[in-house]
N, C-alpha and C positions, 0 to 999 in steps of 0.2 A: 470606605465604610466597611467595616467588618460584617459577615454575615451571620443570621440572625435567625431562628426556627421558633415557629409555633405549631401547636398541635390544635386542631379540632374535631371531636368526634362529629359522626354524620350517621344519623342526625344524634345530637346531643345527648339524647335519652332514649336506652330501649330496655327492656326487658328480659331476663333469663325465659328461655321455653320451659317446657315440661319437662321433667325426669327421662333423661335417655334422648334428648332432643341435643343440637346444637344450633347456635344462633351467629352471624358472621356481625361482627361491627368494624363498620370501614371509619378510617380513622385518617382524614387527612392533615398530613406535613408543609408548609409553609415556608418558603424558604425567601429570604429578603437579602439587601445588601447585595456585596459582592456575590455575581452568581455566575462570573465567567470562566469558573474552571468545574470539573466532573469532581464530585465529591461524595462518598460513603458514609453514612452518618448511623451508627449504632442506636438501638432501641430497645428498651425492656419495661415492662408492664409493671408496676408496683404495689405492693401493699397501700389500700385507701382505707378509711375507717372503717368496710365491712367486706372488703375485698382477700380472699386466700386464694393458692395456688389451683386449690382444687373447684375454683370456679372459673377455670379455662379447661378444653379440649386439652388432653393428655394429663392433667394436672399438677401440672407447674406453669409459672408466670412464662407467657411468652416474650420472644426478644429474638430481635433478627440484625437486618441491617437495609436500610432505605439508601439507594441510590440516585443521585441527581445528575442529570448529563447535562453539559456549558448551557446557562441560557434558563435552564428547567426550575421553575418557581414555585411546583407544589408536585407530589406525591400521596399515594394513596399506600396505609396498611390495613392488611385486613386480620383481624384478631379471631378466633374462635370461643365463645364462651359456652361453656356447656350447660344444659338446662339444670334446674334445681326445684326448691320447692318456693319460690320467690310467688 
């Protein structure tokens, strides 16, 4: 059975804080199928309807790699969102 992944923001909807602040969003990544091997999975936030790089701390879309140990079925990514006028 191939390995598959699903992504779930927790909570599914947050709001940007005030200008000059940052809010951390927790994103759960769920792995299913063959989980017998360790695996590194690259990730990157991308442009959606109203999202731009400046919405994130550092002014760029965040990216990284998430590591799964053998048998591990979930891991968490933390994304820092810059405060704005919303």
